DRENVO-621662 format. One line per field, with one value per residue: residue number from 1; residue in one letter; x, y, z of N, C-alpha, C in turn. Coordinates in nm, 4 decimals. Layout:
<romars>
nr = (NUM_...)
rest = (A_...)
nu = (X_...)
nv = (Y_...)
nw = (Z_...)
cau = (X_...)
cav = (Y_...)
caw = (Z_...)
cu = (X_...)
cv = (Y_...)
cw = (Z_...)
</romars>
This chain:
<romars>
nr = (1_2_3_4_5_6_7_8_9_10_11_12_13_14_15_16_17_18_19_20_21_22_23_24_25_26_27_28_29_30_31_32_33_34_35_36_37_38_39_40_41_42_43_44_45_46_47_48_49_50_51_52_53_54_55_56_57_58_59_60_61_62_63_64_65_66_67_68_69_70_71_72_73_74_75_76_77_78_79_80_81_82_83_84_85_86_87_88_89_90_91_92_93_94_95_96_97_98_99_100_101_102_103_104_105_106_107_108_109_110_111_112_113_114_115_116_117_118_119_120_121_122_123_124_125_126_127_128_129_130_131_132_133_134_135_136_137_138_139_140_141_142_143_144_145_146_147_148_149_150_151_152_153_154_155_156_157_158_159_160_161_162_163_164_165_166_167_168_169_170_171_172_173_174_175_176_177_178_179_180_181_182_183_184_185_186_187_188_189_190_191_192_193_194_195_196_197_198_199_200_201_202_203_204_205_206_207_208_209_210_211_212)
rest = (M_R_G_A_A_G_L_A_L_I_A_F_L_A_L_A_A_A_G_C_G_A_N_T_P_S_A_T_V_T_A_V_S_P_T_V_A_P_S_V_P_T_S_A_S_P_S_V_P_A_S_Q_V_P_T_D_A_P_G_S_S_G_P_A_G_G_V_V_E_D_P_S_L_L_D_L_L_P_A_D_V_D_G_V_P_V_G_P_E_H_Q_A_F_L_D_A_A_T_D_P_A_F_A_Q_N_V_R_R_A_A_F_G_V_A_V_D_G_T_D_L_V_S_G_V_V_A_E_L_E_P_D_R_F_S_D_G_F_F_R_D_W_R_D_S_Y_N_E_G_A_C_G_Q_A_G_G_V_I_G_N_A_E_T_Q_I_D_G_R_T_V_Y_I_A_S_C_A_G_G_L_R_T_Y_H_V_W_V_P_E_R_G_A_I_V_S_A_F_A_L_G_E_K_R_L_G_E_T_L_M_D_G_L_R_P)
nu = (5.8803_5.6582_5.4267_5.4019_5.3974_5.1204_5.0867_5.2051_5.0959_4.7677_4.9028_4.8997_4.6079_4.6096_4.7639_4.6019_4.3738_4.4669_4.5267_4.3278_4.1916_4.4931_4.7349_4.8388_5.1113_4.8806_4.9997_5.0936_4.9418_4.7857_4.4893_4.4069_4.3476_4.4561_4.6217_4.8557_4.9040_4.9805_5.3075_5.4255_5.7532_5.8688_6.0257_6.1760_6.4567_6.4274_6.4181_6.3682_6.2138_5.9130_5.9007_5.9703_5.7775_5.4914_5.2003_4.9374_4.8097_4.7225_4.4279_4.4639_4.2502_4.0102_4.1246_4.1620_4.1004_4.2967_4.5098_4.5843_4.4666_4.6371_4.6929_4.8522_5.0998_5.2360_5.3557_5.6237_5.6745_5.7834_5.6566_5.5557_5.7164_5.9573_5.7951_5.5029_5.2598_5.2223_4.9830_4.7151_4.6088_4.3615_4.1739_4.3864_4.5003_4.2405_4.2086_4.4926_4.4539_4.3125_4.4926_4.5942_4.8638_4.9757_4.7795_4.8809_5.1008_5.1842_5.1631_5.0329_4.9308_4.9987_4.9164_5.0725_5.0617_5.1493_5.1265_5.2211_5.1330_5.2825_5.4545_5.5024_5.4802_5.4077_5.3876_5.3808_5.4153_5.4884_5.4344_5.5619_5.4885_5.5545_5.9252_5.9009_6.0298_6.3449_6.6378_6.6238_6.3306_6.3076_6.4451_6.2248_6.0219_6.1430_6.1811_5.9440_5.7609_5.8890_5.8363_5.5653_5.5269_5.6875_5.5990_5.3630_5.5017_5.7325_5.8830_6.1656_6.4825_6.7170_6.8792_6.9629_7.1447_7.1854_7.3180_7.0777_7.0503_7.2081_7.0829_7.0470_6.9214_6.7127_6.6400_6.4817_6.4545_6.2565_6.1214_5.9669_5.9881_5.9354_6.0025_6.1184_6.1398_6.2927_6.3426_6.4451_6.3443_6.4653_6.4272_6.1552_6.0845_5.9596_5.9056_5.9696_5.7780_5.8222_5.6595_5.7855_5.7214_5.8890_6.0015_6.1405_6.1902_6.0736_6.0920_6.3578_6.3298_6.1305_6.2688_6.4539_6.3624_6.2872_6.1187_6.2219)
nv = (-4.7839_-4.8605_-4.9592_-5.1352_-5.3781_-5.4502_-5.4641_-5.6958_-5.8477_-5.8010_-5.8998_-6.1940_-6.2695_-6.2630_-6.4746_-6.6814_-6.6611_-6.7030_-6.9255_-7.0829_-7.4102_-7.5093_-7.6604_-7.6067_-7.5279_-7.5901_-7.5056_-7.2311_-7.0802_-6.8649_-6.6803_-6.3444_-6.0739_-5.6956_-5.5860_-5.3970_-5.0895_-4.8192_-4.6352_-4.3734_-4.2833_-3.9037_-3.7645_-3.7861_-3.8725_-3.7397_-3.9139_-3.9295_-3.7859_-3.6048_-3.5340_-3.7406_-3.9847_-4.0899_-3.9362_-3.9977_-4.3151_-4.5568_-4.8447_-4.8241_-4.8200_-4.6160_-4.4094_-4.5842_-4.5545_-4.3336_-4.4225_-4.6158_-4.8570_-5.0456_-5.2273_-5.2118_-5.1774_-5.4405_-5.5080_-5.4796_-5.6976_-6.0507_-6.1942_-6.4934_-6.6909_-6.9278_-7.1054_-7.0999_-6.8675_-6.5362_-6.3774_-6.1488_-5.9924_-5.8278_-5.8428_-5.8217_-5.5517_-5.4173_-5.4838_-5.3940_-5.0617_-5.0264_-4.9404_-4.7450_-4.6079_-4.7222_-4.6118_-4.3354_-4.3394_-4.4734_-4.4310_-4.5755_-4.9057_-5.2806_-5.6445_-5.9404_-6.2914_-6.6192_-6.9437_-7.2876_-7.6026_-7.6481_-7.4779_-7.1023_-6.7771_-6.4126_-6.1466_-5.7120_-5.4721_-5.1265_-4.8108_-4.5443_-4.2751_-3.9201_-3.8116_-3.9511_-4.1359_-4.2856_-4.3868_-4.4826_-4.5298_-4.7008_-4.9066_-4.9243_-5.0030_-5.2198_-5.3793_-5.3745_-5.4914_-5.7744_-5.8418_-5.8859_-6.0708_-6.3125_-6.3441_-6.5105_-6.7360_-6.8755_-6.6235_-6.4175_-6.5373_-6.4707_-6.2187_-6.1070_-5.9871_-5.9642_-5.9740_-5.9197_-5.9793_-5.6750_-5.5866_-5.4685_-5.6706_-5.7462_-6.0031_-6.1881_-6.4694_-6.7215_-6.8935_-7.1051_-7.1732_-6.9589_-6.7111_-6.3686_-6.0931_-5.8118_-5.4972_-5.1867_-5.0395_-4.7884_-4.6345_-4.6590_-4.5993_-4.7570_-4.9559_-5.3431_-5.5658_-5.8905_-6.2875_-6.5862_-6.9457_-7.2780_-7.5102_-7.4259_-7.1792_-6.9373_-6.6892_-6.5641_-6.6320_-6.4530_-6.2245_-6.1976_-6.1691_-5.8935_-5.6408_-5.3426)
nw = (-6.3552_-6.1453_-6.1551_-6.3706_-6.2646_-6.2063_-6.5196_-6.5899_-6.4681_-6.5921_-6.8056_-6.7799_-6.7817_-7.0624_-7.0921_-6.9884_-7.1034_-7.4475_-7.3096_-7.3625_-7.4207_-7.4986_-7.3961_-7.1795_-6.8717_-6.5852_-6.3475_-6.4001_-6.5448_-6.4903_-6.4171_-6.2880_-6.1482_-6.2253_-5.9672_-5.8222_-5.7585_-6.0091_-5.9383_-6.0850_-6.2247_-6.2235_-6.3399_-6.5639_-6.7659_-7.0678_-7.3719_-7.5969_-7.9041_-7.9357_-8.2119_-8.3194_-8.2560_-8.4188_-8.5035_-8.5546_-8.7099_-8.9271_-8.8423_-8.6011_-8.2672_-8.1092_-7.8012_-7.5081_-7.1859_-7.2235_-7.3435_-7.6874_-7.8882_-8.0888_-8.3427_-8.5435_-8.4611_-8.4053_-8.5742_-8.5303_-8.3917_-8.4540_-8.7379_-8.6969_-8.4450_-8.4508_-8.6112_-8.5155_-8.5374_-8.4257_-8.2927_-8.2110_-7.9186_-7.7913_-7.5801_-7.3310_-7.3922_-7.3379_-7.0777_-6.9778_-7.0248_-6.8199_-6.6291_-6.3827_-6.4644_-6.6809_-6.8764_-6.8671_-6.9455_-7.1540_-7.5101_-7.7221_-7.7945_-7.8067_-7.8048_-7.8637_-7.8812_-7.9108_-7.9113_-7.8353_-7.7286_-7.4767_-7.4878_-7.5300_-7.5485_-7.4519_-7.5211_-7.5437_-7.6997_-7.6313_-7.6880_-7.5772_-7.4709_-7.5558_-7.4303_-7.2044_-7.1680_-7.0079_-6.8173_-6.5971_-6.5435_-6.7372_-6.5903_-6.3833_-6.4588_-6.5922_-6.3150_-6.1844_-6.4074_-6.3717_-6.1018_-6.1163_-6.2394_-6.2247_-5.9903_-5.9975_-6.0441_-5.8539_-5.7749_-5.8304_-5.9478_-6.0703_-6.3014_-6.6348_-6.8861_-7.2015_-7.5887_-7.8348_-8.1590_-8.1841_-7.9768_-7.6945_-7.4108_-7.1840_-6.9416_-6.7223_-6.4645_-6.3155_-6.0621_-6.1099_-6.4254_-6.5579_-6.7909_-6.8220_-7.0824_-7.1931_-7.4098_-7.5172_-7.7520_-7.9353_-8.1805_-8.2541_-8.0114_-7.8308_-7.5638_-7.5720_-7.4125_-7.2511_-7.1773_-7.1202_-7.1821_-7.1610_-7.3371_-7.6063_-7.5696_-7.6375_-7.6492_-7.6496_-7.9050_-8.0210_-7.9207_-8.0808_-8.3440_-8.3904_-8.5726_-8.6380)
cau = (5.7707_5.5967_5.2797_5.4269_5.3431_5.0250_5.0791_5.2881_4.9312_4.7340_4.9497_4.8582_4.4968_4.6597_4.8127_4.5283_4.2777_4.5183_4.5472_4.2209_4.2071_4.5942_4.7622_4.9410_5.1111_4.8271_5.0244_5.1290_4.8787_4.6212_4.4081_4.4529_4.2979_4.5928_4.6574_4.9530_4.8430_5.0974_5.3718_5.5369_5.8616_5.7812_6.1471_6.2559_6.5443_6.3755_6.5367_6.2611_6.1654_5.7777_5.8567_5.9525_5.6670_5.3659_5.0141_4.8490_4.8715_4.6188_4.4199_4.4044_4.1329_4.0035_4.1686_4.0964_4.1619_4.4142_4.6093_4.5276_4.5140_4.7220_4.7449_5.0176_5.2424_5.2763_5.5088_5.7222_5.7024_5.7953_5.4901_5.5656_5.8251_5.9539_5.6573_5.3732_5.1994_5.2330_4.8628_4.6128_4.5222_4.2177_4.1215_4.5236_4.5404_4.1479_4.2290_4.5490_4.4022_4.2434_4.5823_4.6383_5.0027_4.9751_4.7172_4.9149_5.2782_5.2031_5.0463_4.9804_4.9939_4.9534_4.9376_5.0403_5.0778_5.2090_5.1147_5.2717_5.1214_5.3178_5.5328_5.3896_5.5624_5.3272_5.4143_5.3548_5.4771_5.4255_5.4885_5.5273_5.4426_5.7151_5.9932_5.8694_6.1481_6.4694_6.6889_6.5605_6.2046_6.2945_6.4344_6.1566_5.9309_6.1237_6.1533_5.7806_5.6943_5.9042_5.7655_5.4591_5.4777_5.7561_5.5392_5.2955_5.5926_5.7859_5.9637_6.2699_6.6070_6.7929_6.8836_7.1088_7.1640_7.2491_7.2920_7.0303_7.0541_7.3121_7.0268_7.0422_6.8301_6.6918_6.6057_6.4853_6.4081_6.1501_6.1695_5.8520_6.1014_5.9131_6.0971_6.1039_6.2107_6.2393_6.4199_6.3925_6.3542_6.4740_6.3630_6.0056_6.0172_5.9021_5.9567_5.8996_5.8395_5.7316_5.7268_5.7689_5.7438_5.8515_6.1534_6.2049_6.2422_5.9909_6.0733_6.4508_6.3289_6.0854_6.3484_6.6026_6.2834_6.2254_6.1276_6.2008)
cav = (-4.7551_-4.9364_-5.0196_-5.2317_-5.5388_-5.5059_-5.4765_-5.8032_-5.9519_-5.8043_-6.0631_-6.3571_-6.2959_-6.3068_-6.6499_-6.7513_-6.6558_-6.7867_-7.1025_-7.1772_-7.5274_-7.5289_-7.7494_-7.4628_-7.5886_-7.4821_-7.4226_-7.0598_-7.0187_-6.8481_-6.5631_-6.2981_-5.9230_-5.6166_-5.5485_-5.3289_-4.9340_-4.7511_-4.5106_-4.3587_-4.1555_-3.8112_-3.6689_-3.9067_-3.7983_-3.7280_-3.9618_-3.9539_-3.6423_-3.5945_-3.5173_-3.9552_-4.0617_-4.0257_-3.8574_-4.1282_-4.4607_-4.6661_-4.9321_-4.8073_-4.8327_-4.5621_-4.4154_-4.6653_-4.4684_-4.2739_-4.4967_-4.6287_-4.9683_-4.9970_-5.3433_-5.2369_-5.2318_-5.5904_-5.5627_-5.4972_-5.8348_-6.1589_-6.2902_-6.5980_-6.7436_-7.1055_-7.1266_-7.0196_-6.7479_-6.4563_-6.3123_-6.0143_-6.0361_-5.7708_-5.8209_-5.7977_-5.4363_-5.3463_-5.4550_-5.3129_-4.9530_-4.9901_-4.9477_-4.5496_-4.5655_-4.7611_-4.5140_-4.1569_-4.3074_-4.5024_-4.3693_-4.6740_-5.0586_-5.3444_-5.7276_-6.0804_-6.4550_-6.7190_-7.0973_-7.4625_-7.6720_-7.6049_-7.3404_-7.0148_-6.6411_-6.3678_-5.9728_-5.6148_-5.3509_-5.0431_-4.6910_-4.4615_-4.1168_-3.8388_-3.7728_-4.0516_-4.2728_-4.2678_-4.5593_-4.5241_-4.5602_-4.8556_-4.9985_-4.9667_-5.1266_-5.4093_-5.4508_-5.4264_-5.6289_-5.9333_-5.8798_-5.9532_-6.1998_-6.4081_-6.3648_-6.6245_-6.8543_-6.8884_-6.5221_-6.3950_-6.6148_-6.4392_-6.1656_-6.1613_-5.9196_-6.0495_-5.8858_-6.0177_-5.8981_-5.5521_-5.4762_-5.4816_-5.7479_-5.8020_-6.1187_-6.2731_-6.6233_-6.7207_-7.0267_-7.1608_-7.1802_-6.8404_-6.6058_-6.2647_-5.9762_-5.6664_-5.4467_-5.1024_-4.9793_-4.6030_-4.5480_-4.6625_-4.4968_-4.8414_-5.0974_-5.4625_-5.7033_-6.0174_-6.3567_-6.7286_-7.0552_-7.3954_-7.5596_-7.3997_-7.0499_-6.9179_-6.5379_-6.5382_-6.5847_-6.3544_-6.0943_-6.2090_-6.1214_-5.7631_-5.5549_-5.2150)
caw = (-6.2940_-6.0441_-6.1622_-6.4634_-6.1479_-6.3237_-6.6564_-6.6087_-6.4000_-6.7103_-6.9318_-6.7065_-6.8435_-7.1751_-7.1102_-6.9436_-7.2707_-7.4903_-7.2664_-7.3497_-7.5564_-7.5056_-7.3491_-7.1181_-6.7534_-6.4956_-6.2663_-6.4548_-6.6157_-6.3491_-6.4421_-6.2084_-6.2059_-6.1631_-5.8024_-5.7541_-5.8073_-6.0383_-5.9232_-6.1933_-6.2439_-6.2294_-6.3710_-6.6575_-6.8534_-7.2500_-7.5138_-7.7318_-7.9328_-7.9907_-8.3265_-8.3890_-8.2319_-8.5037_-8.3914_-8.6337_-8.7174_-8.9174_-8.8160_-8.4538_-8.2119_-8.0325_-7.6844_-7.3774_-7.1009_-7.2590_-7.4776_-7.7929_-7.9561_-8.2385_-8.4017_-8.6878_-8.3500_-8.3704_-8.7215_-8.5076_-8.3578_-8.6235_-8.7208_-8.6276_-8.3313_-8.4417_-8.6692_-8.4493_-8.5556_-8.3292_-8.2859_-8.1108_-7.7673_-7.7425_-7.4667_-7.2825_-7.4138_-7.2303_-6.9124_-6.9557_-7.0475_-6.7174_-6.5078_-6.4889_-6.4999_-6.8322_-6.9620_-6.8106_-6.9828_-7.2812_-7.5825_-7.8544_-7.7254_-7.8417_-7.7008_-7.8744_-7.8419_-8.0034_-7.8305_-7.9297_-7.6852_-7.3411_-7.4925_-7.5325_-7.4875_-7.4893_-7.5068_-7.4964_-7.7583_-7.5855_-7.7454_-7.4861_-7.4329_-7.5959_-7.3158_-7.0537_-7.1286_-6.9049_-6.7644_-6.4632_-6.5698_-6.8058_-6.4883_-6.2742_-6.5318_-6.5911_-6.2163_-6.1925_-6.4740_-6.3418_-5.9757_-6.1287_-6.3619_-6.1553_-5.8245_-5.9865_-6.0552_-5.8090_-5.7347_-5.9364_-5.9648_-6.1854_-6.4263_-6.6732_-6.9804_-7.3423_-7.7188_-7.9311_-8.3357_-8.1858_-7.8864_-7.5105_-7.3945_-7.0411_-6.9004_-6.5654_-6.4735_-6.2495_-5.9837_-6.1925_-6.5008_-6.6816_-6.8158_-6.9089_-7.1818_-7.1887_-7.5094_-7.5545_-7.9615_-7.9144_-8.3078_-8.2237_-7.9359_-7.7772_-7.4871_-7.5658_-7.2815_-7.2953_-7.0812_-7.1886_-7.0591_-7.2617_-7.3861_-7.6913_-7.5334_-7.7349_-7.5707_-7.7232_-8.0877_-8.0434_-7.9357_-8.2396_-8.4894_-8.4009_-8.7407_-8.6222)
cu = (5.7018_5.5145_5.2779_5.3804_5.2079_4.9790_5.0951_5.1428_4.8262_4.7492_4.9329_4.7347_4.5339_4.7038_4.7020_4.4312_4.3780_4.5425_4.4136_4.2100_4.3250_4.6286_4.9386_4.9525_4.9963_4.8602_5.1153_4.9986_4.6984_4.5772_4.4140_4.4417_4.4523_4.5615_4.6857_4.9259_4.9614_5.2019_5.4744_5.6437_5.8028_5.9093_6.2399_6.3197_6.4501_6.5103_6.4605_6.1772_6.0176_5.7851_5.9038_5.8797_5.5254_5.2585_4.9662_4.8958_4.7320_4.6068_4.4044_4.2714_4.1248_4.0454_4.0495_4.1680_4.3065_4.4863_4.5195_4.5849_4.5337_4.7690_4.8580_5.1254_5.3052_5.3518_5.5616_5.7599_5.7558_5.6638_5.4699_5.7287_5.8019_5.8749_5.5366_5.3608_5.1757_5.1149_4.7900_4.5980_4.4796_4.2151_4.2675_4.5259_4.3841_4.1429_4.3451_4.5899_4.3625_4.3168_4.6041_4.7975_5.0418_4.9282_4.7833_5.0951_5.2637_5.1060_4.9871_5.0247_4.9476_5.0095_4.9563_5.0714_5.1015_5.1911_5.1231_5.2124_5.1633_5.4855_5.4238_5.4679_5.4374_5.3749_5.3534_5.3982_5.4092_5.5160_5.4758_5.5353_5.5717_5.7527_5.9483_5.9478_6.2467_6.5147_6.6447_6.3473_6.1808_6.3418_6.3465_6.0395_5.9813_6.1412_6.0234_5.7672_5.7606_5.8732_5.6791_5.4138_5.5434_5.7150_5.4147_5.3807_5.7003_5.8949_6.1009_6.4018_6.7086_6.7848_7.0145_7.0443_7.2010_7.2438_7.2168_7.0129_7.0918_7.2079_7.0235_6.8963_6.7815_6.5932_6.5929_6.4203_6.3646_6.1907_6.0809_5.9159_6.0197_6.0535_6.0597_6.1900_6.1576_6.4144_6.3486_6.4026_6.3601_6.4021_6.1965_5.9733_5.9348_5.9143_5.8709_5.9177_5.7186_5.7584_5.6912_5.7884_5.7793_6.0026_6.1807_6.2366_6.2174_6.0620_6.2339_6.4032_6.2224_6.1614_6.4309_6.4989_6.2277_6.2449_6.1168_6.1939)
cv = (-4.9087_-5.0511_-5.1034_-5.3533_-5.5734_-5.5288_-5.6603_-5.9006_-5.9941_-5.9461_-6.1805_-6.3593_-6.3030_-6.4701_-6.7057_-6.7706_-6.7464_-6.9617_-7.1757_-7.2731_-7.5475_-7.5933_-7.6903_-7.5564_-7.5093_-7.4070_-7.2536_-7.0359_-7.0207_-6.7074_-6.4649_-6.0947_-5.8357_-5.5908_-5.4137_-5.1410_-4.9107_-4.6542_-4.4660_-4.2293_-4.0392_-3.6746_-3.7103_-3.8333_-3.8495_-3.7647_-3.9389_-3.8872_-3.6514_-3.5828_-3.6747_-4.0076_-3.9612_-4.0039_-3.9701_-4.2400_-4.5004_-4.7908_-4.9315_-4.7888_-4.6604_-4.5477_-4.4935_-4.6147_-4.3814_-4.3153_-4.5783_-4.7743_-4.9985_-5.1162_-5.3229_-5.2206_-5.3560_-5.5856_-5.5353_-5.6301_-5.9053_-6.1841_-6.4291_-6.6397_-6.9371_-7.1777_-7.0893_-6.9640_-6.6691_-6.3398_-6.2393_-6.0425_-5.8779_-5.7277_-5.7717_-5.6144_-5.3931_-5.3678_-5.3536_-5.1216_-4.9069_-4.9281_-4.8083_-4.5097_-4.5980_-4.6501_-4.3687_-4.2094_-4.3923_-4.4661_-4.4981_-4.7805_-5.1295_-5.5180_-5.8757_-6.1715_-6.4812_-6.8704_-7.1942_-7.5732_-7.6305_-7.5080_-7.2182_-6.8942_-6.5209_-6.2201_-5.8580_-5.5233_-5.1943_-4.8848_-4.5767_-4.2912_-4.0297_-3.8087_-3.8501_-4.1606_-4.1880_-4.4251_-4.5988_-4.5818_-4.7113_-4.9558_-5.0336_-5.0426_-5.2301_-5.5027_-5.4904_-5.5189_-5.7604_-5.9527_-5.9390_-6.1072_-6.3327_-6.3948_-6.4643_-6.7299_-6.8652_-6.7611_-6.5244_-6.4574_-6.5798_-6.3210_-6.1520_-6.0197_-5.9855_-5.9265_-5.9889_-5.9212_-5.7672_-5.4611_-5.6204_-5.5998_-5.7832_-5.8994_-6.1609_-6.3885_-6.6159_-6.8167_-7.1651_-7.2311_-7.0254_-6.7371_-6.4563_-6.1537_-5.8983_-5.6191_-5.2800_-5.0407_-4.8465_-4.5575_-4.5588_-4.6221_-4.6332_-4.9460_-5.2099_-5.5569_-5.8033_-6.1136_-6.4832_-6.8710_-7.1710_-7.4261_-7.4909_-7.2548_-6.9367_-6.7094_-6.5161_-6.5839_-6.4965_-6.2346_-6.0662_-6.1596_-6.0034_-5.7329_-5.4245_-5.1383)
cw = (-6.2344_-6.0679_-6.2851_-6.3914_-6.2705_-6.4506_-6.6637_-6.5552_-6.5384_-6.8328_-6.8715_-6.7827_-6.9938_-7.2039_-7.0439_-7.0729_-7.3973_-7.4630_-7.3189_-7.4995_-7.5684_-7.3938_-7.2874_-6.9473_-6.6850_-6.4108_-6.3060_-6.4714_-6.5075_-6.3720_-6.2986_-6.2113_-6.1262_-5.9725_-5.7290_-5.8001_-5.8116_-5.9266_-6.0025_-6.1688_-6.2577_-6.3157_-6.4687_-6.7054_-6.9757_-7.3212_-7.6090_-7.8294_-7.9493_-8.1456_-8.4017_-8.3253_-8.3104_-8.4227_-8.4348_-8.6548_-8.7454_-8.8590_-8.6234_-8.3913_-8.1127_-7.8666_-7.5630_-7.2763_-7.1313_-7.3976_-7.5636_-7.8079_-8.0861_-8.3159_-8.4852_-8.5755_-8.3577_-8.5019_-8.6945_-8.4777_-8.4613_-8.6127_-8.7641_-8.5537_-8.3817_-8.5218_-8.6364_-8.4632_-8.4090_-8.3333_-8.1741_-7.9774_-7.7467_-7.6169_-7.3325_-7.2807_-7.3323_-7.0978_-6.9238_-7.0020_-6.9094_-6.5883_-6.5226_-6.5127_-6.6672_-6.9022_-6.9831_-6.9095_-7.1421_-7.3816_-7.6914_-7.7567_-7.8367_-7.7888_-7.7755_-7.8340_-7.8878_-7.8916_-7.8999_-7.8419_-7.5462_-7.4000_-7.5444_-7.4846_-7.5558_-7.4087_-7.5617_-7.6022_-7.6826_-7.6368_-7.6298_-7.5522_-7.4608_-7.4387_-7.1676_-7.0360_-7.0501_-6.8682_-6.6401_-6.4862_-6.6423_-6.7124_-6.3804_-6.3591_-6.5334_-6.4264_-6.1596_-6.2319_-6.4167_-6.2362_-6.0335_-6.1394_-6.3039_-5.9784_-5.8331_-6.0367_-5.9467_-5.7456_-5.8355_-5.8707_-6.0156_-6.2738_-6.5041_-6.7804_-7.0685_-7.4385_-7.8194_-8.0524_-8.2809_-8.0758_-7.7127_-7.4479_-7.2568_-6.9710_-6.7523_-6.5557_-6.3572_-6.2232_-6.0979_-6.3361_-6.6211_-6.6818_-6.8318_-6.9607_-7.1744_-7.3204_-7.5403_-7.7149_-7.9833_-8.0920_-8.2960_-8.1036_-7.8097_-7.6628_-7.5082_-7.5039_-7.2930_-7.1691_-7.1787_-7.0925_-7.2178_-7.2872_-7.4868_-7.7060_-7.6229_-7.7514_-7.6461_-7.8501_-8.1192_-8.0685_-8.0805_-8.3545_-8.5107_-8.5174_-8.7112_-8.7390)
</romars>
């Protein structure tokens, strides 16, 4: 999903909003508008049957650009990371819903952020449309997200895979110290993507605390 770079840039809007009043590094807290036009794979191998994706969820708001904001998806994230509460980022969703690829491929989504001084993690839970997920789709999603996020922090300098709580988590490192994280949660039909800054490595804590 080459348009996921737009999602990463949208995530920086959430970071900038969260950084208001917080002591976050100015070099990496730069609000930018999404500029990358999405190009989405059309032949993804189905792996999430429609029967596994709920049609209604309590507390969800109406469609915005074809995708619904569902705050209940944040229940998949830990309530806090290292004692820092994870709160919703409504504006990040509104911005994401204007990305055509995001609206086309994501059924429901919710953004969350936790800030503690110079430590921050910002993530999105994206429940995909039925039959959208494939290995190729997920790879393009990660590559584009990393390109967009690390483009604001010196570029990608390394990629790794690790097991966290029994799940494969893909991690990219940026030259500016930012890291991105991605995991597929098949039982929820959702991708969780996040970026993090700071010595506390809140991104790892977020992924370790997932509650599918």
